[in-house]
N, C-alpha and C positions, 0 to 999 in steps of 0.2 A: 463431563470433564471441562473444567474451566482452566484458563491460563493464570499465571501470576498476576498479570495486569488486571484480570477480571475479578480479584478479590475485592475490589472496591466498586463493583458494578452496581448500578441503580436499577433495579427490576420493577420499580413502582409503575403500576398501569393505571392509565386513565381510560375509562370505558369509551369506546367508539361505537355509539349506538344511534341509529336513525339516518336521516338524509341529511347531506352536506353538499355545498357548493363552494368551489374554490377555483382560483386561477391555475394552481400548479399543485399536484400531489406528488410527493417523492416516496417512493417505496425502497426502504433500506436505510438504516441509521448507523452505518459504518463511516469510514472516512469520507466517502463520496457524498452520502446523504448529509452528514454533518456539515462538511465544507460547503455544499450547495445551499443549505438552509442559512448558513452564515453569509454567504454572498448575496442572497436574496433578502436578507433582513431589512434592508432600506430601500427595496425596490418599488414598493407601493403596491406590489401584488399580493393577493391572498395566497398562502402556502400552507400545506399540511404535510407532516411526515409520518409515515405508517411503518412500523417495524414488527417483524414476526415475533421476535424474542425481546431483546433489549439492545440498547445502543452500545456497539462495539462487540456484540456476540460473535461475529464472523472473523474473517482474517484480519480486520482492522484492530481487534482486541486479542489476536492470537499470534502476532508477529514478534520479531526480536527487539523491537523498540528503537530501530535505527531510522535516521532520515539521510539518505545518500543521494547527492546531486547526480544528474546524468540520466542516461537511459538504462535499461535493464541490463544491457551488456556493457563491456568496457568501451569508453567513448571512441577509441580507436577502431573498435570493431563496427560501431555504428557509423562511423565516418566512411569505412569500407563499403558498407551497405548502401548508404544514402548520401554520401558526399560530405565534405567537412563542414560546409555551411550549414546543412541541415542538422548535423551532429551537434554543432556549437549553438544552434537554436534551442535544441532539446536541453543542453547543459544550461542556457540562460533561463529557460522557462522554469526548470526544477530548482534553480537556485533562488527563485522567488519564494519557494516553499519556506526556505530557511528563515528568510526575513519575516515572512508572515507568522511563522510559529513564534519567532522572536518577539514580535509585538504582543501576542498572546501571553507569553511568559512574563512580560513586564506587569501583567495584570492578574494573572492566575498561577497557582503553583502547580505546574504541570511537569515538573522534573525534567527541564529541558537544559541540555548542555552542549555548547559547540566544542566538541573534543577533537574534532578531526577523525580521519579513518585511515586504516592501512588496507590495501588490497595485495595480498601476497600471492605470487604465481606459484601454481602447483609444480610446475617444471619449466624448463628452458623454452618450451614451445610458446609460452605466453610472453616472453621478453619483448618481440616485436610490438605487440599490441599494448603492452604496459608503456614502452618507450614512446610509441606514438601518442597514446593517451596523455602522457605528461607533456609532450610537446603542444598538443591541442589546448590543454588546459593553461599552459603558460601563455599561449597566444591570446587566450581569452582573459588574461590578467590574474589568473589564479596561480599562486606560488606552489604548485604541486611539485613533487620531487621524486626521483627514482632512488631507491635504497637497495644497495647490494646486501647480499646475505649477512656479511660481517657487520654491516651498519644497523642491523636490526636488534631488538632486544633479545637477551639470552634465552628467554622462555620461547621465542619464536625460532631462534637459531637451532635449538634442540629439537625442533619438530621438522627440521630439514627443508624448509621452503626456500624458493629461489628469489629472484629479483622482485621487489615490492613497489607499489605505487603509494605515495603519502599524499593525502588530500587534506589541507589544514583546517577546513571549516565545515566538515559534515558534522552531524550531530546525533545525539540520543535523546529519546523523549519517552515519557510513560504515555502510551497511545490512548488508553481509556481516559486518562486525566485530560489529554488534549481534546478527545471527542466531547467529554463532558463540558469542557470550557466553550467549545464551539456552539454546542446546544444552549448553554446558559446565555450566550450572546443572542442566539436565534429566538429562543423562547421569550427573553425579555423584550424582544421587538414584536412579539405577537405571533410568532410561528409555533404552533403546537406540535409536540411530539407525542405520538400514540404508540406505546410499547405493548407487546403481547398481542398483537392484532394481525390475523392472517388475511391476506388477500386471496380470495377464491378465484377470481377472474377479472378481466376487464374487457369491455366492449367498445370498440371504436366507432364513432359516427362522423360524418363530414365536419360538423362544427364543435364537437366535444367528445370527451370520453367518459365512460361510467366505469368506475372501480368499485367492486363489491366484495364484502366480507360476510362472515356469519350473521352480524347484526348491523352492518352499515352499508350505505350506498353513497358513494361520492360522485358528484358530477363535477368534472374539471375541464378546463381548456386544454391542459397538457399533463402527461404523465411522464415522470422521469424514473426509469428503472435503474437504481443505484445499488445493485446487489452483486456486482462483479462476478465471481464464479457462479453464483446462482442465477445469473441472467437467463440461462437457457430453460429454467423452470417456468418463467413468465413469458419468454419469447423462444419457443422451441426451434424456430428458424435459425437461431444463432448457434445451435449445437456444432455444426461443422467448424465454427470459428473460435470457440472458446473450450478449452480443455481444463477442466478442474483437476488440480493435483494437490496432495497433501504435503505440508511442510511439518517436520517434527521439531519440537522445542522442548527445552528443560530449564528450570532454575535451581540453583544450589542454595544452601544455607549461606549466611554471610562467611566470607573468607578474608584472610589477610590480603592487602592489596597486591595485585599483580604488578610486574615491572613495566607494563604498557597500559596507561590509562585511556585507552581509546578503543573503539570497535575495530575488529579485524574481519575481513572477507578473505576466504582462502579456497584452494582446490576448485579453480576455475569458477569461483563465485558460488559454489554450492554450500560451503560451510561458513559460519560466522559466530562470533561471540563478542560480548563486552561485559565489563564489570560495572555494576550500578554503585552509586555513591554509598549505598548501605552495605557494600561488600558482596552482594550476591552476583554470581556469574550467571548470565543468560546465554545460552548456546543452542544453535539450531543447525539444521542441515542433514547431510549424508543421504539425501533423496536419490543421489546417483547410484547408490548401492542397490536400490530396488525401484528402478523407474516404472516398471510395469506394474508393481504392487501399489504404488502411491498415486493411483489415478482414481478419481470419483469424488463423490460429495459426502462420503461418510467420514465422520470425525473419529477416527480410530488411532491408537497407538500402534506403532511398528516396533516390536520387541527388539529386533536386531539393530535397527537404526538408533533407537533410544539407548541401547547398550553402548553402541559406538560413540554417541554423544557423551556419555558418562566416562568412557575412556579418554576422550579428548580433554574434558575438564580436569580429569585426573592427572593428565600429562602436563597440563598447563601449570598446575600447582605443585606437582611432584608427589601427590599422595591421593588416596581415594577420598571423595568428598560426599556429604550427605546431599541428596536431591529432595527438594520440598515440592516441586511441581513438575508434571510432565503433561504436555498437551500437544495437539496438532491443529493446524489451521489449513483452510482451503484456499489456495491461490488460483488465478485464472491466467492460463497461458494462451497466447495467440501465435499463429503460424509465423507472422512477420515481426513478432516481439514489440508490437506497438499496440497501445490501447485503442478502443473503439469509443469515439465520442461524437455525440450530434444526434440528428433527427433520423430516426429509424422508419417512421411512418409520419403522416401529417400531424398526429397527436401524441406520438410516443418517442421519447428521448432515451438515449443510453449513454452511460459513462462507466467504463469497466475494462477489463482485460489487461491488468497492470504488470503482468509477468513478475510478480513478486516485489514490485517497487512502488506499491500504491501509496506509501507514506509521503513520497515526494511528488508522484504524478497525480494522484486523486485530486489535490487542491487546485492544480492547474486545469485538469479536465472539468472539475466542477465550476471553475470560473468561466471557461469557455462556454459551457452550457447556460450559465446564468446570463452571460452577455448576450448570447444568441437569443434567449427567451426575452430579455428585456430591452435590448437595443439592436436586434437583428444583425449582430456581428457574426461574421463567418467563423466556422470551426477551422482551426489550423489544418491545412491539407494532410499533413503526415499522420494525424490522429483521426481524421474525419471517418466515421463509419460509413459514409456514402461510398467509400472505395469498395465495399463488398457488393454494392448493388449492380445489377446487370448493366453492361455498357460502360461502367466507370473503371478507369485504370488505377492502379496503385500509384501513388506519387513516387517519382524516381528521386 
């Protein structure tokens, strides 16, 4: 089962056979691995990327193609949890991603557009958080706005949503094209990507780590586990802290333009959709209809959720529509809705646990790891994986 984005996947494999020595080995070639290789491309360190299948195989190539600034929850909810200053820091960090991708879009055709986005409240209970979020964004200089139901587009009005949050500079992107652009930059700078290579185990020593596969042995100074929801396979001790959950998505055939040319998040953030320039609708969500079913690492379609997604796109356009692709992706949820970034052991580093917002958070997390490895810069405390270690308190 592949996604619409993965129609252009590059599955070319370069044999990884023999003994290797490198400064950093990155396991995983999704958003995190691609961005980390990109950030390290001029570091002067030797780097290798090893991927079990192909770049963008996991959630990075199976998402909805959105880049939304801010934390996984509404900014107002994050401020209630961690304080306004910390919430605004997250906003500022993730806004960098939009600029970074914009720079790549100047050079590569990655189907990137700054469309803005609309978050519509499922009911009146979300009104306080939406209004608080708008106030915080305006305080940060972002011209966000509150839209009453009658100010929304007709296709949204007929769905019966409540108050909405308009963010003017969120974006949509072709995720696999973005990953390919990042690796094109990295490989041009001498960082090889090895696809179709299974890592069997790693053995940590005081001064190095050994990463082995069926036909290779890599001796490295550091290993970065960049596998997000699959982190617990390589690091079983992370199992209590990362819950893998499925997200269901579909793509339609090309349709006439909708009356809203921007992505929409709805129903407490569970559902989303947007229309691509070629007229296709990408829609995902409804996990809340079967929360217990949609847990685990199996890439399976959920018939009831897929049917509900098809009903949604039909309601948006007013008639039944042909579906060309159906797929699922595995997200990594964390108990405190924050990612885990940084040094797990003396030789093993982690970046993952993005709570469904890896497109905007993974570049930031990868940059933190790159700067820690190259310049000994500290990981931002709110994201630091050290908060899970005995004796360490969660940042307030």
